[in-house]
BAMILUM-404143 format. One line per field, with one value per residue (C-alpha): residue number from 1; chain; x, y, z. Coordinates in Angstrom, 1 decimal, always signed. Example, Ala and Ser with C-alpha at 12.3 -4.5 7.8 and 13.67 -1.06 7.14 Angstrom:
num = [1_2]
cadena = [A_A]
c1 = [+12.3_+13.7]
c2 = [-4.5_-1.1]
c3 = [+7.8_+7.1]
***
This chain:
num = [1_2_3_4_5_6_7_8_9_10_11_12_13_14_15_16_17_18_19_20_21_22_23_24_25_26_27_28_29_30_31_32_33_34_35_36_37_38_39_40_41_42_43_44_45_46_47_48_49_50_51_52_53_54_55_56_57_58_59_60_61_62_63_64_65_66_67_68_69_70_71_72_73_74_75_76_77_78_79_80_81_82_83_84_85_86_87_88_89_90_91_92_93_94_95_96_97_98_99_100_101_102_103_104_105_106_107_108_109_110_111_112_113_114_115_116_117_118_119_120_121_122_123_124_125_126_127_128_129_130_131_132_133_134_135_136_137_138_139_140_141_142_143_144_145_146_147_148_149_150_151_152_153_154_155_156_157_158_159_160_161_162_163_164_165_166_167_168_169_170_171_172_173_174_175_176_177_178_179_180_181_182_183_184_185_186_187_188_189_190_191_192_193_194_195_196_197_198_199_200_201_202_203_204_205_206_207_208_209_210_211_212_213_214_215_216_217_218_219_220_221_222_223_224_225_226_227_228_229_230_231_232_233_234_235_236_237_238_239_240_241_242_243_244_245_246_247_248_249_250_251_252_253_254_255_256_257_258_259_260_261_262_263_264_265_266_267_268_269_270_271_272_273_274_275_276_277_278_279_280_281_282_283_284_285_286_287_288_289_290_291_292_293_294_295_296_297_298_299_300_301_302_303_304_305_306_307_308_309_310_311_312_313_314_315_316_317_318_319_320_321_322_323_324_325_326_327_328_329_330_331_332_333_334_335_336_337_338_339_340_341_342_343_344_345_346_347_348_349_350_351_352_353_354_355_356_357_358_359_360_361_362_363_364_365_366]
cadena = [A_A_A_A_A_A_A_A_A_A_A_A_A_A_A_A_A_A_A_A_A_A_A_A_A_A_A_A_A_A_A_A_A_A_A_A_A_A_A_A_A_A_A_A_A_A_A_A_A_A_A_A_A_A_A_A_A_A_A_A_A_A_A_A_A_A_A_A_A_A_A_A_A_A_A_A_A_A_A_A_A_A_A_A_A_A_A_A_A_A_A_A_A_A_A_A_A_A_A_A_A_A_A_A_A_A_A_A_A_A_A_A_A_A_A_A_A_A_A_A_A_A_A_A_A_A_A_A_A_A_A_A_A_A_A_A_A_A_A_A_A_A_A_A_A_A_A_A_A_A_A_A_A_A_A_A_A_A_A_A_A_A_A_A_A_A_A_A_A_A_A_A_A_A_A_A_A_A_A_A_A_A_A_A_A_A_A_A_A_A_A_A_A_A_A_A_A_A_A_A_A_A_A_A_A_A_A_A_A_A_A_A_A_A_A_A_A_A_A_A_A_A_A_A_A_A_A_A_A_A_A_A_A_A_A_A_A_A_A_A_A_A_A_A_A_A_A_A_A_A_A_A_A_A_A_A_A_A_A_A_A_A_A_A_A_A_A_A_A_A_A_A_A_A_A_A_A_A_A_A_A_A_A_A_A_A_A_A_A_A_A_A_A_A_A_A_A_A_A_A_A_A_A_A_A_A_A_A_A_A_A_A_A_A_A_A_A_A_A_A_A_A_A_A_A_A_A_A_A_A_A_A_A_A_A_A_A_A_A_A_A_A_A_A_A_A_A_A_A_A_A_A_A_A_A_A_A_A_A_A_A_A_A_A_A_A]
c1 = [-16.5_-14.1_-11.6_-8.6_-9.0_-7.1_-9.3_-8.5_-10.9_-10.7_-12.9_-12.7_-10.4_-9.5_-10.0_-10.6_-13.5_-12.7_-15.0_-18.4_-20.6_-18.4_-15.4_-17.6_-18.7_-15.2_-14.1_-16.9_-16.7_-12.9_-12.6_-15.5_-14.0_-10.7_-12.7_-14.2_-10.7_-10.0_-6.8_-7.9_-6.1_-7.8_-6.5_-5.9_-5.3_-1.7_-3.4_-5.4_-4.7_-4.2_-0.7_-0.2_+0.2_-2.6_-6.0_-7.6_-6.0_-6.7_-3.6_-3.5_-2.0_-1.4_-1.5_-0.8_-4.0_-3.8_-7.3_-6.2_-4.1_-6.2_-9.8_-12.3_-10.6_-7.8_-10.1_-9.6_-5.9_-6.1_-8.3_-5.9_-3.0_-5.0_-5.8_-2.3_-1.0_-3.6_-1.9_+1.1_-0.9_-2.1_-5.7_-8.4_-11.2_-11.0_-14.0_-14.7_-16.9_-18.7_-17.8_-17.9_-14.1_-12.7_-14.7_-12.9_-9.8_-11.5_-9.1_-6.3_-7.9_-5.7_-6.6_-6.5_-8.9_-12.7_-14.0_-16.9_-18.5_-20.9_-22.9_-23.6_-26.6_-27.9_-25.2_-26.2_-29.5_-28.0_-29.0_-25.5_-24.1_-24.4_-25.6_-22.2_-21.2_-24.5_-23.8_-20.3_-21.7_-24.2_-21.2_-19.2_-22.1_-22.2_-18.5_-18.8_-21.5_-19.5_-16.2_-17.5_-17.8_-20.4_-22.5_-23.8_-26.7_-27.2_-30.8_-33.6_-34.2_-30.7_-31.1_-34.3_-32.6_-29.7_-32.1_-34.3_-31.5_-28.8_-30.6_-28.1_-28.9_-27.2_-26.9_-28.8_-26.7_-27.7_-25.6_-25.7_-26.2_-25.8_-28.7_-27.7_-28.5_-29.2_-26.4_-27.2_-25.4_-25.0_-22.7_-25.5_-24.3_-21.3_-23.7_-25.9_-29.1_-31.2_-32.9_-35.8_-35.2_-33.5_-33.8_-30.9_-29.5_-26.4_-25.3_-22.7_-23.5_-24.9_-28.1_-29.6_-29.5_-32.2_-30.5_-31.7_-35.3_-35.0_-33.5_-36.2_-38.9_-37.6_-37.4_-40.9_-42.4_-43.9_-41.1_-38.2_-36.1_-32.6_-31.6_-28.1_-26.4_-23.5_-21.2_-18.3_-19.1_-15.8_-17.3_-19.1_-22.6_-21.6_-20.1_-23.3_-25.5_-23.3_-23.1_-26.9_-28.4_-26.0_-27.8_-28.8_-31.5_-29.5_-26.3_-23.6_-21.4_-19.0_-17.7_-18.1_-16.7_-16.9_-19.7_-20.7_-21.3_-23.2_-25.4_-26.2_-27.2_-29.4_-30.9_-31.9_-33.1_-36.8_-36.8_-34.1_-34.2_-33.0_-32.8_-30.9_-32.7_-30.3_-28.0_-28.6_-29.3_-28.0_-25.7_-26.7_-30.4_-29.9_-27.8_-30.6_-33.1_-30.7_-30.4_-34.2_-34.5_-38.0_-37.4_-38.6_-37.3_-37.3_-40.1_-38.3_-38.1_-34.8_-36.3_-39.5_-37.6_-35.9_-38.5_-41.8_-44.6_-42.6_-41.5_-42.9_-42.1_-41.6_-41.0_-40.4_-40.0_-43.8_-44.3_-41.6_-43.5_-46.6_-44.6_-43.1_-46.3_-48.4_-46.3_-48.6_-49.0_-46.2_-47.7_-47.6_-44.1_-43.0_-44.6_-42.5_-39.3_-40.1_-40.9_-37.7_-35.6_-37.3_-36.2_-32.6_-32.7_-34.3_-32.6_-29.5_-27.4_-23.7_-22.8_-25.3_-24.1_-20.5_-21.4_-23.4_-20.3_-18.1_-20.5_-20.8_-17.0_-16.7_-19.3_-17.6_-14.3_-15.7]
c2 = [+17.9_+18.1_+21.0_+21.6_+24.4_+25.7_+26.9_+28.9_+29.0_+31.7_+33.2_+30.4_+29.5_+26.4_+22.7_+20.1_+21.8_+22.9_+25.9_+26.1_+26.1_+27.7_+25.6_+22.4_+23.6_+24.3_+20.8_+19.1_+21.3_+21.3_+17.5_+17.0_+19.3_+17.4_+14.2_+16.0_+16.6_+20.2_+21.3_+23.0_+25.2_+26.2_+29.0_+28.0_+30.1_+29.6_+28.7_+25.8_+22.6_+20.6_+21.5_+19.2_+20.6_+18.6_+17.2_+14.4_+15.8_+19.5_+21.7_+23.9_+27.4_+28.8_+32.6_+34.7_+35.1_+37.6_+37.0_+35.1_+38.2_+41.1_+39.7_+39.8_+42.7_+40.1_+38.6_+41.6_+41.1_+37.4_+37.9_+40.6_+38.2_+35.5_+37.9_+39.2_+35.6_+34.8_+37.4_+35.2_+32.1_+31.1_+30.5_+30.2_+30.6_+32.4_+31.5_+33.8_+32.3_+35.3_+39.0_+40.6_+41.0_+40.5_+42.7_+45.9_+44.4_+43.9_+46.3_+44.0_+40.9_+39.3_+40.1_+36.7_+34.5_+34.8_+36.0_+34.0_+35.0_+33.0_+35.8_+34.1_+35.8_+39.3_+40.1_+43.7_+42.6_+40.7_+42.1_+41.4_+44.3_+48.0_+50.5_+51.6_+48.0_+47.3_+50.3_+49.0_+45.5_+47.0_+48.7_+45.5_+43.6_+46.2_+45.9_+42.1_+42.5_+45.0_+43.1_+39.5_+37.9_+35.5_+35.6_+32.4_+32.4_+29.4_+30.5_+31.7_+34.5_+35.8_+35.4_+37.5_+40.1_+40.5_+40.7_+43.4_+45.4_+45.3_+44.0_+41.2_+37.5_+35.3_+31.5_+29.5_+26.6_+25.5_+23.9_+20.1_+17.3_+13.5_+11.3_+9.8_+6.2_+5.5_+3.3_+0.2_+1.6_+5.3_+7.6_+9.2_+7.7_+10.0_+12.9_+11.4_+11.2_+8.6_+8.6_+11.1_+12.3_+15.6_+18.7_+19.9_+23.2_+23.5_+27.1_+29.9_+31.9_+35.0_+37.0_+36.6_+32.8_+33.3_+30.9_+32.8_+32.7_+28.9_+28.4_+30.4_+28.6_+25.2_+26.4_+27.8_+24.7_+21.7_+19.5_+18.6_+17.2_+18.7_+21.0_+20.2_+23.2_+22.6_+25.6_+27.5_+29.8_+31.7_+34.9_+37.5_+36.3_+32.7_+33.6_+35.5_+32.5_+30.1_+32.1_+32.8_+29.5_+26.6_+23.9_+20.3_+21.1_+23.6_+21.8_+23.6_+21.0_+23.4_+22.8_+19.4_+18.8_+15.0_+14.6_+11.1_+12.5_+15.5_+13.3_+10.9_+13.9_+15.2_+11.8_+10.8_+14.2_+14.7_+18.2_+20.1_+23.9_+26.0_+29.6_+31.2_+34.2_+35.4_+33.9_+31.7_+28.0_+27.1_+24.0_+22.9_+23.0_+20.7_+18.3_+18.2_+17.4_+14.7_+13.1_+12.7_+15.4_+16.8_+20.5_+23.7_+26.7_+30.5_+31.9_+33.8_+33.5_+31.6_+28.8_+28.7_+28.5_+25.2_+23.6_+24.7_+23.4_+20.6_+22.3_+24.0_+27.7_+30.3_+34.0_+34.1_+32.0_+31.8_+30.2_+27.7_+26.9_+26.2_+24.0_+21.9_+21.5_+20.6_+18.4_+16.5_+12.7_+10.7_+10.2_+13.9_+14.2_+11.3_+13.1_+16.1_+14.0_+12.0_+15.1_+16.8_+13.7_+13.9_+17.5_+16.6_+13.8_+16.1_+19.5_+19.2_+16.3_+17.0_+15.3_+17.5_+20.6_+20.0_+19.3_+22.5_+24.5_+22.7_+23.5_+27.1_+27.5_+25.8_+28.1_+31.1_+30.1_+29.3]
c3 = [-11.3_-8.3_-8.4_-6.3_-3.9_-0.9_+1.9_+5.0_+7.9_+10.6_+13.2_+15.8_+18.7_+16.7_+16.4_+17.7_+19.6_+23.1_+23.3_+21.5_+18.4_+15.8_+16.9_+16.6_+13.2_+12.0_+13.0_+11.2_+8.1_+7.7_+8.1_+5.7_+3.1_+3.2_+2.4_-0.6_-1.9_-0.7_+1.1_+4.3_+6.9_+10.2_+12.4_+16.0_+19.1_+20.4_+23.7_+22.2_+24.2_+20.9_+19.8_+16.8_+13.3_+11.7_+12.8_+10.7_+7.5_+8.3_+8.6_+11.7_+11.9_+15.3_+15.9_+19.0_+21.1_+24.0_+25.2_+28.3_+29.3_+28.3_+28.1_+25.3_+23.5_+22.8_+20.2_+18.0_+18.2_+17.5_+14.4_+13.2_+13.5_+11.6_+8.8_+8.6_+8.3_+5.6_+3.4_+3.2_+2.1_-1.3_-0.4_-3.0_-0.4_+3.0_+5.1_+8.1_+10.8_+12.3_+11.9_+15.4_+15.9_+12.4_+10.0_+11.2_+9.6_+6.2_+4.5_+5.3_+3.8_+1.1_-2.5_-4.2_-2.2_-2.5_+0.9_+2.3_+5.6_+7.8_+9.3_+12.6_+14.4_+15.0_+17.5_+17.8_+19.4_+22.3_+25.7_+27.2_+25.2_+26.1_+23.5_+22.2_+21.6_+19.8_+17.6_+16.9_+16.0_+13.5_+11.9_+12.0_+10.3_+7.5_+7.0_+6.7_+4.1_+2.0_+2.1_+1.3_-2.0_-0.6_+2.6_+4.2_+6.6_+8.8_+9.6_+7.4_+9.9_+9.2_+5.4_+5.4_+7.6_+5.2_+2.3_+3.9_+5.5_+2.8_-0.3_-0.6_-1.3_+1.2_+0.7_+3.3_+4.6_+8.1_+10.8_+11.2_+13.7_+13.9_+15.1_+18.5_+19.3_+22.9_+24.5_+26.5_+29.5_+30.5_+32.5_+34.6_+37.8_+37.9_+38.0_+40.6_+38.5_+36.8_+33.3_+33.0_+36.6_+35.8_+33.7_+31.5_+30.2_+28.1_+27.4_+27.9_+31.0_+29.3_+30.2_+26.7_+27.2_+29.9_+32.4_+35.4_+34.3_+33.7_+37.1_+38.8_+36.9_+38.0_+41.6_+41.6_+40.0_+41.8_+40.6_+42.8_+39.9_+39.7_+36.9_+35.5_+34.0_+31.6_+30.8_+32.2_+35.1_+34.9_+33.5_+35.7_+34.9_+35.5_+38.9_+39.8_+38.9_+40.7_+43.9_+43.9_+42.9_+43.4_+45.5_+45.5_+43.0_+40.8_+39.9_+37.9_+36.1_+34.4_+30.9_+29.3_+25.8_+25.5_+22.9_+24.1_+27.7_+26.4_+24.2_+27.0_+29.2_+26.5_+25.6_+29.2_+30.4_+31.3_+29.7_+27.8_+28.2_+25.3_+26.4_+23.5_+22.2_+19.5_+16.9_+13.9_+13.9_+17.3_+17.4_+20.9_+19.9_+16.9_+19.0_+21.6_+18.8_+17.4_+20.8_+21.2_+23.9_+24.8_+24.4_+26.0_+24.1_+24.5_+22.3_+19.5_+15.7_+15.7_+17.9_+15.9_+12.6_+13.7_+16.0_+14.5_+16.7_+18.3_+21.5_+24.6_+24.4_+27.2_+27.6_+31.4_+34.5_+35.1_+31.7_+32.6_+35.8_+33.7_+31.3_+34.1_+36.1_+33.0_+30.8_+28.5_+28.2_+26.9_+23.4_+22.7_+24.0_+21.8_+18.8_+19.4_+19.7_+16.6_+14.5_+15.6_+14.6_+11.2_+10.9_+11.5_+8.9_+6.4_+6.8_+9.1_+7.7_+8.0_+4.7_+2.8_+4.6_+3.8_+0.2_+0.0_+1.3_-1.3_-4.1_-3.0_-3.0_-6.4_-7.9_-6.5_-8.0_-11.4]
***
């Protein structure tokens, strides 16, 4: 039975997506929940380029976000402003996407709504953070566990971690993706490449995404195919990679948010590199699978939990060289692609995921 509920979603820079995975997720989930009959509000940074008050039936709340002025610490202020605003709303459910910069404000969460937290990844394991920050992130994780009425893990690895570490049972609901159908024409010409004649990587420029190792592996291999890298290079690591490696073979394309363009790049690539080594079910990985990409992924439990045996795994640049130089015959590659498409259809269907969230919220309220 459908019940009326008012849902607030915070923890992202807002919708429509102009940043990354959680923003894309917030967009799909919020629009889907509205179609299920819920009333939904999503918190948006006041710097978000979309300045309307609604998006496809979803109400938008803009809050002051000083990140552009003071850097990453501004995320703490933005999350504080969102939580303070939520105290003046009549939400039934308050969904927090992630915990790294908002769980320290848990004592300020409003009393009425049920607090649901998507626990994201094991942020305290990320190599980009120094030891004091990792210790803080462990503390932030514990606060999120203690202050939530329901924990959601988008990866079985995260669910098991929460069970072992805190003896809490999280609800497993993965991220989603849509199967991409190849178009009759493509936009590859504007990037100066042809189908199956380039490698692709889509990621934020962070050390634990192993972008440098992937670049070095491509350069050391026998292949002369270019590597297209999608992602902003405005941070320090991005500037370092750009200055050191930008060339005719290593091409930095910057940020691209048009899904059709991204899907075409994925679908026509010779090999898609996924270097993420932490986090939950990574959105860009699912979207590569859904776009029929042949995938080479960093060898870690998160990648294995999604791809199983249907990918080429690497630890370092030398293993990337081996993968590129020894790609198997087309029939085996086609098996990998077909099996990954099957996984998307079976486990990562958006309609099923949105329904699972709706049912979890309903059960919590009842």
